[in-house]
N, C-alpha and C positions, 0 to 999 in steps of 0.2 A: 551419469549425476547431472544435479543443475544447482543450480542456485536459489535457495528460500532464504531471504535476509531476515535477521534480528527483527521483533516488532520493534523500530523505533522509526514511524515512515517518515518520508518527505525530507525534512533536514538530515535526521541520521544515517539514511539511505543516500546520499547523494547530494540532495538539496537542489532537486531536480524537478519541480512540478507545483503544483496548486500556482503559480501564477508567478512564484519565486525566480524563473528565468528570465522575467522581463525585469528583473531589477539591475540595476547597474551601481558600481560602487560609488558612494556619495565622497564628494573632497574630504568630509570631517571623516570619514570613518577610513580613508585611506590615510589621513596626517595623522590619526591618533591613535592607530591599529600597534600593538606592542609597545610603549612608549609608558611614560610614567602613568600610572595607572589613577590617580587624582584627578590628573590635568585631561585624562579621558573622560572620567567622569562627569567632570566640568564642560565637557564639550558636551556629552548626552545632555545634559542637564540646560543647557542652554538651546538647546534643539529640542527638546521637548517642551520648554515655557516659549518657545518662537511660535511651536503647534497650540499653544494655548492649555498646556497642562498645568496645573496648579503648583504653585510653590509645596504647599504641602504632599501632595503625591510624590512631585520628585524628591523631597525629601524624606521620604517615606520609604521610595525603592532605593535609592541612591547612597543615602546615607549610610546604610551597612554594608553596603556590597562590597563583596570581596572575590580575589581568584578563588576558582576550587580547582587545585590539581589533578584533582580524580578526574574532574571533567576533560581538561585534556588528555588524560592517559587516555581516557575512552573514546575520545575522539581522533588521537594517533591512533589506534588500535583498532578501528573498522575494520567489518572482515563480514565473509559470508560463510554459511557454513552450507554443506553439500548434502541434501538429501534427493532422493527420488519423490515423485507427488504421490507413490503409496505408502512411501514413508512418513512422511510430513505432514499429508492429510489425515492418515489414521491417528497419529499422535494428536491433531491439533481439532478436528472434528469427531471426540469423542462419546461417547454415549453421555458420560457426567454433563457435557457443556450443551449436547443436546438437551438433556432433560430439564438443567438450569435454565436453558435460552426458553424453553416451550413455557416452563412455569412462568417466566420474567414476561413473554409475551402474553400470557393469562393474568397475571397480575396488574399490568398497566396495558391491558387493552382497549380503555378507554383513551388513552395516551397515545397509544400505536394509531389508532382508527382515525385521531384527529390529526396525525402527521401524514398519514395516507392521503386524506383526504385534503390536505393543505399544499402539500409538496409531491403527493404523487410516489412515494418511496414505499413498498411494502413492508411489514413487519419481518421479515426473516433477512430481511436486507440487512436491516438496521442490529439486528439482533448479531446477526454473525459478526460483525464489526466488533460489536460491543464484548461479545467472547474474545475473540483472537486480541483485543490491543489491550485487555485488561484482567479478564476472567471477569467480566461483569464488576469491575473497581478493585477487585482483590489485588491485583498488582499493577501500580498507579505509577512506582519511583520512588525512590526515596533521597532524590537529590535537590537541592532548595532550587527554586526555579531561576528565581532574581539571580542568584548567583552564577547559576548556568548560561544563562544569556549574556548577562555580565561579562564571564568568559570567556565565551566563545565569539561576543563583539568585540573583545578587545583583544585578542588574537587574532593577526595576521592572515590568517588561512582563509578565512570568508567572513570578514566583517560587513561588508554590503547583506549581507543575508539575516546576519544576527542582530545589528544595532537597527533595523525596524523592527524588529521581535520585542526587543527590550523597551524600546518608544512606546511599544504597542502595550507593554504590562503595565503600562505607569497608567494608562490610561486606565485598563481594566482596576488598577487600585482605586484611581480615582473617583469610577464607578462602584464602587466597594465591593465588587467582584471577586477579589484577590487580597489575600495578605503576604505579602513579601517575607514579611520574617519567617512564615510558619507555614506556607503552602510549599509542596513538592511534587517532584515531577520525572519525568526522564531527564536523561543526563543533555539530551539536544535542547531542551525545552519544549517540549511536549507537555501537556496537561490535562489532566480527567480522566476518564472513562472510557474515551475513543480518542484521547491522547490527542490534541490537536494544539496549534499556539495560538499565540496571542493576536497575531493578527487576522486569522480565520474565525477564532470566538469574537472578537468583535463585530467583524464583518455577517457573521453567520448565526451568531448565538441567538438563541431563542429561551423567554422565560417560561419555562412548560409548568412549574408549579404555582406562577402568579405569584412571588413575593416580591417582585421587581428588581429580581437579579438572576444572573447568566452563571452558576456554579456548576462546572462540569466533574468536579470532582466528591461531591457530593449529591446533588439531585438527579434522580431516576427520571423524571418527567423531561429538566433540561437538557440531559444527554440524548434522549430520543428525539427529541422534537429539533435543536441544533445539527443531530447527523442527519436527520432526514432534509432540512434545507440545506444541510452542506453537501449532503451524496446530490441533492437537485441540482447546485451550483455546478457540478463536477459533466451535467451533463443528461441524467436521468429521465428516460422517457416514460410519462407513467402508462401503465396498462400493456407494457413489453417485459417480454422474458431476457435474462439476460444470458442463463446456459441452460442447457439442455443435454444429459448424457443421449447416448445412442448408440446403436449397434451398427458393424459395418459389415460388408460385405470382404470376401478375400480379394478381390480385383477394382480396385479403383485408382484413378490418377492422383496417386500419394503425391505427388509431386504440386498438388495445387491445396495441399492442407495446410496448416501453419495460420496465425495470425495475420492480417492484412489481406487474405483473400477478397475476390472480388465476386464470387458464384454469391447467389441466393440459398435460403433452406432448400426452398422447392426443386432446386437445381442439384443439391445434394439428397434428396429423398428420391428423387427421378432416378439416380445412380444405384439406387438402394441403400443408403443410408436410411437406419429408421429408429424413428425416437421411441426410447424406453415406455414412456405415459403416454403413448399413443397420438400426442396432439401435433397434430400439422397444420394449425391452424395461423401459424406465421412466416409463411412459406414465403412471403413477397419481401422479408428484411435480408438485409447482406446478412450473411454467416460465415462463420470459420470452421472448419472442422479441427479441433485439436485435439493431439495425439500426446498427451503428455510424456509416456515410454513406448511411443512407436504403435504400429498398428496393431498389436497383438496385446496391447493393454487397453486400461479404461480410453472411453472415447465419447467427447463433447463438442456440440455444436455452439459455437458461442456467437451471441447477438449481437446490436450496436451498443444496449444497457453494459454488456461488458465492461465498455471503455472506462464505467468510471472505477472497475478495481484496479486498471492498469495508473489511473490517475492518481490511486490511495496510494498503490503499490506496485511500484515498478518490476518486482519479481514475477515472473511467470506460474511459479509452484503456491509462493503465498497466493496469487490473485485466485488461481483457477481452486485453491482451496477454499478461498473463501466464499466464492460465488457457489461452487456444490455446498457448502455448507450451507448457505441462504437459503436453498432447495431443499434440504434435507428437514430445514425448520416449517418449511412451507409443506409438508408433506409428502417429498420423492424419496424413492426407493436407495438403500444405498447402493452405489456404484458397482459394476461388474467388475472385478479385478483382471480379469482374463489372464494370460500366460506371457507374459512382455518377455523378451528376450535380456538376457543379463546385460545390466550394463555395464562401462569399461571403470577401471580402480580412477584414482585421481592422476598418478603417473601415466598412465594407459589416455589417459582424455587430453593430458597436456602433449604426449606425444602426435594424438592426433591433431590436434589445435599447429602444431608445427609443420603436418604435412600438409592442411588445409593452407595455412598461411604460404607455406612454400609456393603451391598450387596458383597464387592470388586474392587467397580469399580476405577478405576483412572479420578476422573471428577478435579482435581487439587483442585483449592485454592473454597472455598464454597464462592462463591460471586453472586450467581444469574444470571448470564450469561450463556447463551445457548451456549457455546462453542465445539470445535470439540470435546473433552473428554467427556463431557457430552452427546452430540450427539449419539456418539458411543455407549455409557452405554446406553441409553435411547434406541435404537433400540434392544439391546442386551436382554434387560428386556421387551420391546415391544413381541418380536419375544417369548419370554418365556412365556410370559402371553397368547399367542395366539392372540395377537392386531395386526394391521398392522403396521411394522416395520419401520415406515417411520423418525423417528429421531424427530420428534416435539411434546415437552412439553405441556401436556396436564392435566388439572383436574381427566381426569379419569385415566389416568396412574397414577397420584398421588394419588388418591382412591386407586387403585389396588394393589398399593405398601403397 
């Protein structure tokens, strides 16, 4: 099995992407966290004023701010749920979502066309994220965003990450794009129909409907244009694919599969890997053969544009499902399920990780999750044992170890 993180991107799943790694704790954040809440708010107010925010906006955001204990509980209880790619993608890439997504693409065709013209991001890529984040705005979260960010900025676990988001929220309020008393979102501060954080909204927000504001909770044109600009900022290259389903022969150098490979698509094609859509026109691009459930399950070639999915969410299963979802919206056929070997139970995965760790492999935490480190270790041991090194955890491997 593998990790498929709940839909709270970036901050809520480890706070490790989208530029936040470069941030360091400010002296103010370190000094004020966990202490008197009013003194903390006074410090934020002084920092916001020094950054040019108006007294009115500062007072509007901070005047009624309070600690939300439920946010702290959610933060402490973070975890992952374990599903295979077939299980997770079947649930998330449903026919209902495909139907609604295609209707949205038709309804806002002019906006999607403008987004692709300006930022190079196809409608299917945007729409898949829109669906997976909030079901097209139906489920945006019911936590008061101001209180969520104030709570997490005051808490001493990660004040250096949340305090700048609270300051950015003051800027959004000053711009008239946010009402701190009534606007809600995810518990970790994400806002709107594609669940973005205040700093990202300020940096990449686009007024898609021409009303002078960027309001990602209500305005679909704002959502579409902002998402396109944000995805472009993550490195999406115009006119290039992101993922492509393939059929694989029985004999391949399976040890070369997995993310981070150095082969080109043409080199994979020469080995008998065959695109199901017949398109071999991107053979010059770097490509990885990914096998979410081993060589007998679904198989995909991922291209450089797949990297934007890993920037959006680091869960391999989430990203592969989102990328596949986008291809379906763009006309691809459903994937071939294949007949993957039975995976391991949670306890068996922990046993396997312990054995791999004992052999000197870095698998991270012994948590029963088939993450990237565990997959790499599995491939190395499979190769050493003369087994097909496809990175899939099976009982045969566990027994062999």
